[in-house]
C-alpha positions, 0 to 999 in steps of 0.5 A: 636217553630215550624219554618217556610219557606214562599215562595210567590212571592209578598213580601206585602203578604209574609211580611203580613203572617210573620207578622201575623203567627210572632204573635202566640207564637208557630211559628217563621218564620225562612226564606222567598223566592220569588220564587220557584227555591229558596225553596229547598236551603232555607228549607236545609239552614234553616230547617224549619218544614213547608214550606208554598207555593204559587202555581204560583211563578217564576221558579217552581211553589209551587207544583213542589217545594213541590216534590223537597222538599219530595225528598231533605227535607222530614221531612219539610211538605209543606202547600200550601197557594194560591190565586187560589183555583183550584181543579186540583192543589189541586189533584196535590199539594196532589199527589206532596206530600203537606200535606195541601192546603188553600187559601189565605183568610183563617182567620190568626187564621185557617191559624196558626191552619192549620199550627199546624195541618200539623206539627203534621202530619195531613192532612188539606185541604179547605173543599169547595176546596175538594168538587169541587175537588170530583166533578171535578175529575181527568183531562182527558188530558194524560201527553203528552197532558197537556206537549204540552197544556202548550207549546202552552200557549204563542201561540207558532206555531206548529213547534216551539212547536214540535221542543221545546219538540223534537216532530214531527209537526203531533205528536203535531197537535194530541196531541193539537186536543185531548186536545181541545177535552177533553177540550170541547174547540174549539180552542187550546187558549180555551183549555189552558184557561180551563186547566188552570181554572181546574188547570191541567196546 
């Protein structure tokens, strides 16, 4: 049996995935969690072979949880299963140690096959998303620009962002300006939307 952990903040989606995968004779769901913060502890407690992680969850997102699992439980393979098929997400997930990346509208039989292939040590990537990722390329933002733009998501003023990140207000303005230019936006709200749309944040 291939032991599975499901991590998704939507209980209905978790339940549906669990029911569908549970119909497969060689797959067994041994744990379910609703936030990224619970992933590592659940993996250490239940020892799944494959963890299926959503990207957007409370606490740690699925990509950060994949990176944490690579450190804490490297024998557990990660398959990202997400609604958001964004090229930047794919690239970041693979860099974080995920072995696969599929979207939630993947047919159940294909998802089960993806689980088996990831368990066997293969890499599984949605082909359309792989093409989009190659076309989109890497994020043009530096690590610091990304951090500042993430902090600007909630519309905080420059002073608040500077205090939160322990930077000067001038440095925050410079990074925001660079991020706006690199995303082709006219203001920071547009830059956030563009960066999120490409999966860079």
